[in-house]
MILUMPA-980240 format. One record per residue (C-alpha): x, y, z. Coordinates in steps of 0.001 Angstrom, whole numbers, padded with zeros to 6 digits, always signed. Layout:
<nodes>
XYZ
...
</nodes>
This chain:
<nodes>
+294113+108426+054832
+291020+108804+056429
+288721+110878+054591
+287592+114767+056125
+284729+115195+058002
+282565+118221+056493
+283284+121464+058471
+280161+122942+059696
+279925+126810+059438
+279068+128796+062869
+275541+128958+063695
+274106+133014+063966
+273610+133668+067618
+269912+133153+068891
+269360+137337+068945
+270198+136716+064998
+267753+133673+064690
+264830+135555+066244
+265772+138881+064530
+265416+137103+060704
+261963+134743+061919
+259914+138077+063173
+261268+140060+059671
+260124+136588+058045
+256439+136883+059826
+256033+140480+059382
+256737+139916+055671
+253942+137171+055390
+251641+139564+057471
+252642+141805+054653
+251372+139369+052251
+248483+138513+053899
+247164+141809+054250
+248113+142491+050529
+245987+139519+049439
+243009+140431+051674
+242930+143655+050270
+242818+142565+046753
+240267+140314+047661
+237915+143203+048975
+238843+145251+045445
+237959+142406+043666
+234752+141731+045899
+234446+145632+045279
+234628+145476+041154
+232441+142423+041288
+229627+144606+043174
+229741+147762+040450
+229466+144674+037833
+226468+143674+039041
+225277+147093+039845
+225120+148430+036747
+223585+145125+035488
+219891+145552+033552
+218315+143507+036295
+219901+145824+038628
+217877+148408+037297
+214537+147745+038394
+212597+149192+041190
+213400+147247+044888
+209649+147204+044822
+209644+144742+041811
+213277+142793+042421
+211377+141633+045615
+208294+140490+043649
+210273+138322+041307
+212189+136612+044202
+208536+135760+045909
+207333+134421+042353
+210496+132103+042104
+209569+131107+045992
+206019+130324+045455
+206340+128532+041761
+209104+126559+043047
+207129+125295+046200
+210286+126706+048161
+208436+128753+050912
+208567+126340+053549
+211552+124416+053131
+213926+127673+052025
+215216+126282+048967
+214239+129489+047452
+217616+131691+049314
+220095+129859+047009
+219350+132947+044910
+220383+135270+047622
+224219+134665+047125
+224022+135482+043840
+225035+139683+044671
+225040+141520+047613
+221608+143380+046356
+219709+140268+046330
+221071+138989+049002
+219659+142575+050915
+216773+142405+049554
+216094+139051+050305
+216421+140059+054219
+214703+143049+053771
+211460+140445+052281
+210018+139966+055596
+206915+137503+054307
+209208+134943+052225
+210817+134181+055948
+207536+133614+057536
+206845+130374+056057
+207837+128062+058768
+207944+124312+058819
+209911+122620+061622
+210110+119035+059567
+211768+120711+057139
+215233+121428+059203
+216807+119520+062217
+218663+122711+062853
+217780+124267+066538
+218183+127803+065468
+216393+128290+062352
+213069+128914+063803
+214572+131498+066165
+216567+133046+062953
+213111+133022+060501
+211246+134554+063286
+214279+137526+063929
+213616+137846+060011
+210070+137805+059388
+209826+141023+061174
+205977+141778+061790
+204681+139757+058787
+201818+137168+059179
+203095+133864+059666
+202203+130710+058302
+203402+127486+060659
+203453+123818+059871
+204350+122393+063229
+205170+118772+064197
+205215+118225+067656
+206694+115317+068567
+208193+117018+071989
+207328+120411+073970
+209314+123229+073123
+208469+123770+069629
+204651+125638+070397
+206471+127410+073096
+208380+129781+071063
+205806+130466+068476
+202356+131160+070628
+203343+134462+071649
+203069+135111+068568
+199359+134700+068306
+198440+137881+067029
+200411+137312+063806
+199771+133781+062612
+197726+133284+059480
+198116+129890+059402
+198411+127008+062078
+199196+123378+061557
+199538+121410+064592
+200455+117700+064338
+202605+114833+065368
+202246+113092+068697
+198526+113375+069692
+200120+113941+073465
+201716+116965+072963
+198619+118335+070240
+196623+118243+073631
+198804+119648+075564
+199345+123086+072868
+195355+122776+071879
+194789+123527+075348
+196758+126700+075297
+195455+127655+072127
+192369+129844+074116
+194261+131676+076246
+195892+133621+073128
+194226+136230+070599
+194533+135159+066754
+192915+137887+065149
+194032+136976+061737
+194390+133300+062015
+192214+131855+058938
+193696+128731+058816
+193429+125916+061342
+195013+122390+061139
+194663+119770+064279
+195892+116080+063635
+195529+114132+066391
+195799+110650+064873
+199420+109876+065592
+199573+108002+068949
+195872+108054+069304
+196116+104421+070339
+197939+105569+073514
+195291+107190+075037
+192073+105381+076843
+188936+104009+074403
+186907+106402+076424
+188911+109175+076340
+187910+111647+073255
+190194+114817+072276
+187711+117711+072539
+188917+121281+070810
+188527+123900+073581
+184784+125609+073121
+186189+128589+074058
+188750+128839+071195
+184953+129024+068358
+183859+131742+070515
+184549+134764+068914
+188606+134547+069014
+188690+132675+065466
+186589+135712+063856
+189003+135358+060845
+189097+131559+060190
+187734+130301+056874
+189594+126973+056488
+189524+124500+058936
+190982+120979+059083
+190574+118472+061746
+191363+114796+062246
+190916+112389+065249
+188918+114898+067713
+186100+116085+068891
+184712+119714+067981
+181778+121966+068650
+179876+121562+065080
+177183+124398+066185
+179961+126768+066789
+181041+126745+062883
+180349+129321+060608
+181091+131322+058226
+183479+128522+056753
+185132+127779+052980
+187302+124879+053630
+186250+122323+055814
+187997+118942+055988
+186749+116077+059149
+188473+112750+059289
+186921+110570+062156
+185820+113066+064451
+182602+113318+067117
+180586+116015+068650
+181779+117516+071467
+178690+117835+072854
+177849+114305+072911
+181337+112590+072184
+179702+110445+069606
+179750+110666+065875
+177791+113874+064206
+174236+113038+063212
+173441+113580+059873
+170715+116410+060865
+173560+117680+062692
+175833+117608+059526
+173085+119157+057691
+172611+121757+059891
+176574+122519+060033
+176784+122947+056303
+173806+125415+056179
+176021+127664+058824
+178810+127961+055916
+177053+128642+052691
+180294+130020+051356
+181861+126477+051198
+184427+126423+048551
+186126+123219+049463
+184486+120094+051897
+185775+116783+052841
+183925+114282+055429
+185164+111304+056703
+182703+109346+057383
+179146+110224+056818
+176724+109046+059434
+173524+107588+058052
+170046+109671+057810
+167179+108046+060297
+164845+106754+058585
+161547+108046+057861
+162744+111118+059008
+162720+114703+056724
+166093+116827+056227
+166165+119955+054327
+168027+120691+051156
+171354+122589+051762
+172973+124761+049132
+176066+125605+048271
+176219+127950+045388
+180019+127939+045706
+181010+124920+046095
+184151+123848+044006
+185104+120429+045664
+183633+117280+047494
+185077+114078+048211
+183187+112134+050497
+183876+109044+052464
+181170+106791+054125
+179083+103697+053302
+177076+103627+050267
+173592+104900+051416
+175187+107609+053301
+177015+108900+050444
+173992+108899+048611
+171689+110512+050834
+173747+113375+051613
+174133+113663+047915
+170447+114082+047618
+170119+116429+050744
+172901+119361+048951
+172805+121323+046212
+175781+122877+044094
+176665+124202+040788
+177471+121824+037778
+181482+122760+037804
+181689+121280+041026
+184289+118265+040791
+183232+114617+043091
+185081+112471+044706
+183386+109589+046513
+185116+106813+048522
+182148+104486+049594
+182399+101406+051716
+181024+098316+050867
+180661+099120+047280
+181428+095215+046133
+178759+094600+043049
+176367+097307+040433
+174222+096825+042939
+175814+098743+045887
+176423+101309+043706
+173203+101925+041891
+171806+104443+044421
+174700+106363+044471
+174752+107084+040660
+171209+108340+040380
+172197+111831+041577
+176200+111477+040648
+174549+111484+036792
+171697+113950+037417
+174957+116351+038567
+176989+115400+035538
+174528+115473+032881
+173492+118509+034022
+173009+120967+031122
+175099+123713+032889
+178171+121340+033419
+181219+121325+031442
+181418+118108+029240
+183982+115256+030296
+186453+114124+027478
+188336+111373+029082
+187635+108464+031304
+190715+107340+033987
+190248+103833+035414
+193120+102789+038014
+192154+099323+038372
+194186+097133+040979
+193924+093206+042446
+191255+094811+044881
+190212+098196+044021
+188751+100128+041022
+188964+103851+040891
+187211+104991+037407
+186952+109006+036543
+185895+111579+033858
+188056+114503+033070
+187464+117480+031441
+191097+117703+029505
+192166+114765+027230
+195711+114445+028560
+196582+111222+030928
+197005+111400+034403
+198892+108915+036827
+196375+107811+039258
+197270+110711+042056
+196891+113681+040041
+193893+112115+038322
+192195+112928+042018
+192310+116948+041326
+191766+116790+037732
+188848+114592+037809
+185439+115792+037509
+184379+113125+039069
+186097+109936+040732
+184176+107049+042136
+185918+104622+043827
+184824+100480+044484
+185965+097128+045760
+184587+094244+043433
+184611+091218+044941
+184937+089862+041345
+185595+089858+037763
+181722+090067+037005
+181414+092585+039850
+183726+095043+037988
+182139+094797+034993
+178758+095391+036587
+179746+098554+038471
+181761+100034+034757
+178886+099439+032794
+176360+101323+035368
+179174+104120+035812
+179874+104230+032211
+176324+104496+030876
+175519+107474+033769
+178409+109679+032529
+177526+111798+029059
+178588+110548+025590
+181267+113476+024778
+183990+111120+025805
+186528+110966+023376
+189553+109637+025216
+190342+106391+027583
+193304+106267+029850
+193931+102607+030771
+197397+103387+031948
+196688+102205+035326
+194434+099085+034487
+196810+096750+035274
+194718+093642+035938
+192063+094170+032726
+191085+090755+031358
+189659+090479+027696
+186009+090213+029485
+185843+093844+030681
+187725+095324+027910
+184691+093777+025782
+182798+095154+028306
+183646+098639+028512
+185293+100376+025386
+181554+099636+023239
+180091+101792+026128
+181298+105459+025227
+179819+105849+021695
+182854+108618+020919
+185526+106907+022145
+188069+107212+019463
+191769+107113+021447
+193286+105018+023897
+195813+104905+026282
+197153+101829+027168
+200596+101269+029221
+203261+098546+028794
+201394+095795+031232
+199342+092797+030902
+196329+094690+030694
+197790+096258+027500
+198847+093231+025883
+195688+091687+026460
+193753+094368+024604
+196084+094013+021472
+196048+090470+021553
+191969+090359+021933
+191856+093242+019183
+194399+091533+016772
+192102+088407+016132
+188881+090092+016222
+189432+093835+015709
+185618+094599+017728
+186954+098194+018019
+187545+099721+014774
+186194+103458+016172
+189736+103472+017699
+191738+105503+015663
+194690+107065+017550
+196694+104729+020292
+199031+105681+022560
+201444+103518+024670
+203971+104327+027382
+206961+102731+028812
+206830+102172+032381
+209916+102890+034582
+209447+099489+036415
+208985+097745+033310
+211344+094575+032365
+212879+095177+028762
+211148+091585+027917
+207510+092768+028676
+208526+095473+026645
+209560+093870+023679
+206838+091655+023756
+204601+094335+023603
+206187+096100+020891
+205835+092970+019023
+201841+092291+019609
+201561+096079+019033
+203504+095415+015115
+200428+092570+014758
+197881+094788+015884
+199022+097596+013144
+199142+094851+010357
+195667+093908+011208
+194234+096720+011011
+195642+097715+008067
+194732+094495+006475
+190554+095087+007368
+190783+098951+005951
+190515+100440+009252
+194532+101791+009675
+195302+103770+012684
+195674+107712+012532
+198132+107649+014924
+200667+105860+016903
+202268+107223+019714
+205068+105453+021886
+206186+107317+025386
+209246+105714+026451
+210626+108635+029085
+212511+105346+031024
+213983+103760+027768
+212551+100458+028249
+212077+100064+024383
+215116+098020+022542
+216869+100392+020812
+217380+098967+017166
+214918+095721+017474
+212453+098638+018770
+213074+100614+015692
+213459+098029+012746
+209526+097245+014041
+208381+101287+013780
+210124+101183+010760
+207695+097787+009409
+204785+099643+010973
+205156+103280+008966
+203877+102113+005581
+201255+100211+007327
+199645+103543+009382
+197520+106287+007542
+198741+109029+009948
+202073+109304+011883
+203801+107222+014295
+205662+109922+017203
+207902+108873+019614
+207920+110543+022708
+205879+113242+020893
+208071+113739+017909
+207289+112398+014803
+209007+108950+013970
+211435+109803+010611
+213869+107118+010121
+215252+108730+007282
+215934+111413+009397
+216918+109294+012556
+220092+107513+009851
+221329+110714+008784
+221711+111694+012519
+223524+108895+013352
+225702+109024+010479
+226479+112375+011475
</nodes>
């Protein structure tokens, strides 16, 4: 018998299938509507819950102030990273949108979004604008110049061709509240003929910038005789627009004389003074920071013709300082400045020594800094390019003899290239020196090995050693071994260290081997051993590991 075929049920007529599908669609739509309604109710409940939170009871003005503080403290005004907090709740979102000043900080380099500048302009309302405009095309500045009466801060940089085009349009606009102006034409400056000197329009300083207090110019000529009333001035490779030649020493002094309220001054470079000519002394009683680039004689001459308060922080980057003879004339006014009876006493020396340069700085605080942070924290900084090891010792000797005897800390974390003769020359000069900061590199090994055999610096009572991110583990192991021998030699000679701190933020020191070495050092110390700021206690560490 052949198998029976399955019997198919008769299919529903087309009209019935359409009705069924319509009913299923209506059912899904009803469900979607109910889901949307429930989501809306949940959102409403969340809004009510947030409304009764303690922070929501603060006045709107105070809450806006808190949002502003967060944006400022997190350095997020220009990149808008502060806006992540506006998603916390509807109330915060509404307050942030109403805080027009928070949207007025516009930096075109922070986003590739074409519509973002327009959106920020709309949300900024009538708040003063702070603009950073990198000009690599033509349209970017065109959307902002019509709002010139609102521009409070303006930075133009980028392709020199586009900066010149926008700079030429500035006199046709009014800037009644502009207090900060920065024009940098250094990028692609080589594309212009050598005899073509970009110039800031004279009309721009003909009463149009009555509120201007801070001016920063780079690779552009400007009318120096029209400047006045500034509090911040930074000039880099700038000529005098009246002659299209570098500013003379006399013109520089006249320009500075017209701005007696200067708080910050940077000059790069400085024209040398004319021989056998007398120049006036310019008084800058409010100067807080002075940064000079130029030939050593020109830097020394300007220091001798400026009168500023003892609190002024000075950075000198003289060209051609390769020996002690080159730095002598600069140190004469600097010595007078740092030894002024009204000056705050320095406590720390920072040395940044590389293959071709050496920067020596003194600071008021006692915390070590990296080379970049030290520039802002230093009271006095002098850069040089010693031609030989002997020249380095000459320069450092003259500098250390010029500073006050109050220095107690020596920061050599950036002294990667110091050798034994340099250590022997530098360490004895500060008579009150008692703390030494080292970093895991060859310079630290040289010092520890030298001291292990001679112990010529028993007045160093505190030692700090920090690991480097790039340090190999074998280098850290070597430094730790030499350190153990040094601590043992100090103890044997009756001059044990009072404190030893190991800074290991990048975990470059070996684990168990390092702990065994530290365990052997503890009985040889007069005080504590600290590891990353915590007192090293092997008993407590063992108990913690057992738990």
